[in-house]
C-alpha positions in Angstrom: -7.3 12.8 -18.1 -10.2 10.4 -17.7 -11.3 8.9 -14.6 -9.4 5.7 -15.2 -5.8 7.5 -16.0 -6.4 9.1 -12.3 -6.5 5.6 -10.9 -3.3 4.8 -9.5 -1.5 1.2 -9.6 -4.3 0.3 -12.7 -1.6 -2.4 -13.8 -1.8 -3.7 -10.5 -5.8 -3.6 -9.8 -5.9 -5.3 -13.3 -3.7 -8.3 -12.1 -5.8 -8.9 -8.5 -8.8 -8.3 -10.0 -7.9 -11.2 -12.9 -6.6 -13.3 -9.8 -10.1 -12.9 -8.4 -12.0 -13.7 -11.4 -10.1 -16.7 -12.0 -11.0 -17.6 -8.3 -14.5 -17.0 -9.0 -14.4 -19.0 -12.0 -13.2 -22.0 -10.4 -15.5 -22.0 -7.3 -18.2 -19.7 -7.8 -20.4 -18.3 -4.8 -21.4 -19.8 -1.9 -18.5 -20.3 0.2 -17.1 -18.6 3.2 -14.6 -15.7 3.2 -11.9 -18.0 4.2 -12.0 -20.4 1.2 -11.9 -17.5 -1.1 -8.9 -16.2 0.9 -7.0 -19.0 0.4 -7.6 -19.6 -3.0 -6.9 -15.8 -4.1 -3.3 -16.7 -1.9 -2.4 -19.2 -4.5 -3.5 -17.1 -7.1 -1.4 -14.2 -6.4 1.6 -16.6 -5.7 1.2 -18.1 -8.9 1.1 -14.9 -11.0 4.2 -13.6 -9.0 2.8 -11.1 -6.5 4.0 -10.2 -3.5 1.2 -9.6 -0.7 1.2 -9.9 3.5 -2.3 -11.8 4.1 -4.0 -11.4 7.3 -1.9 -7.8 7.6 -2.3 -6.2 11.2 -3.1 -2.9 10.7 -2.9 -0.3 13.5 -5.9 2.2 13.9 -4.5 5.7 14.9 -6.5 8.5 16.5 -5.2 11.6 17.4 -1.7 10.3 17.5 -2.8 7.3 19.5 -3.3 3.5 18.8 -6.6 2.6 19.7 -7.1 -0.9 18.0 -6.0 -3.0 15.3 -7.6 -4.3 12.1 -6.5 -7.5 10.5 -6.7 -6.8 6.4 -7.3 -9.8 4.3 -4.2 -9.1 1.9 -1.9 -5.6 0.9 -0.4 -6.4 -2.2 2.8 -5.3 -3.3 2.7 -3.0 -0.3 0.5 -0.9 -2.4 -3.6 -2.0 -3.0 -5.6 -3.1 0.0 -7.5 -5.8 -0.7 -10.8 -7.0 1.6 -12.5 -10.1 0.9 -16.5 -10.5 1.3 -18.8 -13.7 0.7 -22.1 -12.1 1.6 -25.4 -11.6 0.1 -24.9 -8.0 -0.1 -22.2 -6.1 0.6 -23.6 -3.2 2.4 -22.4 0.4 2.5 -20.9 0.1 5.5 -18.5 -2.1 4.0 -18.0 0.3 1.4 -17.4 2.7 4.2 -15.0 0.4 6.3 -12.4 0.5 3.1 -12.3 3.8 2.8 -11.8 4.4 6.5 -8.6 1.7 6.2 -7.1 3.7 3.4 -7.3 6.9 5.3 -5.9 4.6 8.2 -3.0 3.4 6.2 -2.4 6.4 3.9 -2.3 4.1 0.6 -4.3 5.0 -2.5 -5.8 2.2 -3.3 -8.2 -0.5 -1.8 -10.2 -3.2 -3.9 -13.6 -4.7 -1.8 -14.5 -8.2 -3.2 -17.4 -9.8 -2.8 -17.4 -13.3 -3.8 -21.1 -14.2 -3.1 -22.2 -12.9 -6.6 -23.2 -14.4 -10.1 -21.2 -12.3 -11.8 -17.8 -11.3 -10.0 -18.0 -7.9 -11.6 -21.2 -7.1 -9.6 -18.9 -7.6 -6.6 -15.9 -5.6 -6.8 -15.7 -2.1 -6.2 -12.4 0.1 -6.1 -12.0 2.9 -3.6 -9.4 5.1 -4.6 -7.8 8.5 -1.6 -7.6 11.2 -3.8 -6.8 13.9 -1.2 -8.9 14.4 1.4 -11.7 12.2 1.3 -11.8 8.9 -0.7 -14.4 8.0 -3.0 -15.7 4.3 -3.9 -15.9 3.6 -7.4 -17.0 0.8 -9.7 -13.9 -1.4 -11.0 -13.1 -1.0 -15.0 -13.6 -4.2 -17.2 -11.0 -6.5 -16.4 -8.5 -6.8 -19.3 -8.6 -9.7 -21.6 -5.5 -11.7 -22.6 -4.9 -11.2 -26.8 -5.5 -14.2 -28.7 -2.2 -15.6 -29.6 
């Protein structure tokens, strides 16, 4: 079984990445993340995807809630989507997304940094595969066949 086949929610990942590509193609890099969040919400809605925006996630430590975090999107109650618009996404951002996966007990998160010339360079997918999740590069977006 290939690495790609082991990733849950592949079709949904491709839909979210395609929506992000549409936003990036229309706006390009350079805006703050709230602009991209608004545009991505518009694209997700237009594609018929259900999502929670600025979803409050409780942070649990030893069976006690110790805080809350607002996730940019939870798409189809399956995929966490965290947006950035920074020159460089640090390893800390990757680590944060991995922590969100553990906290929410979800399997997939997408970290999207819109401040890149080519959006594919700004997308990372985190997949929880058991005890510890691992960050991997996103697969290439699917191309629509010619009619």
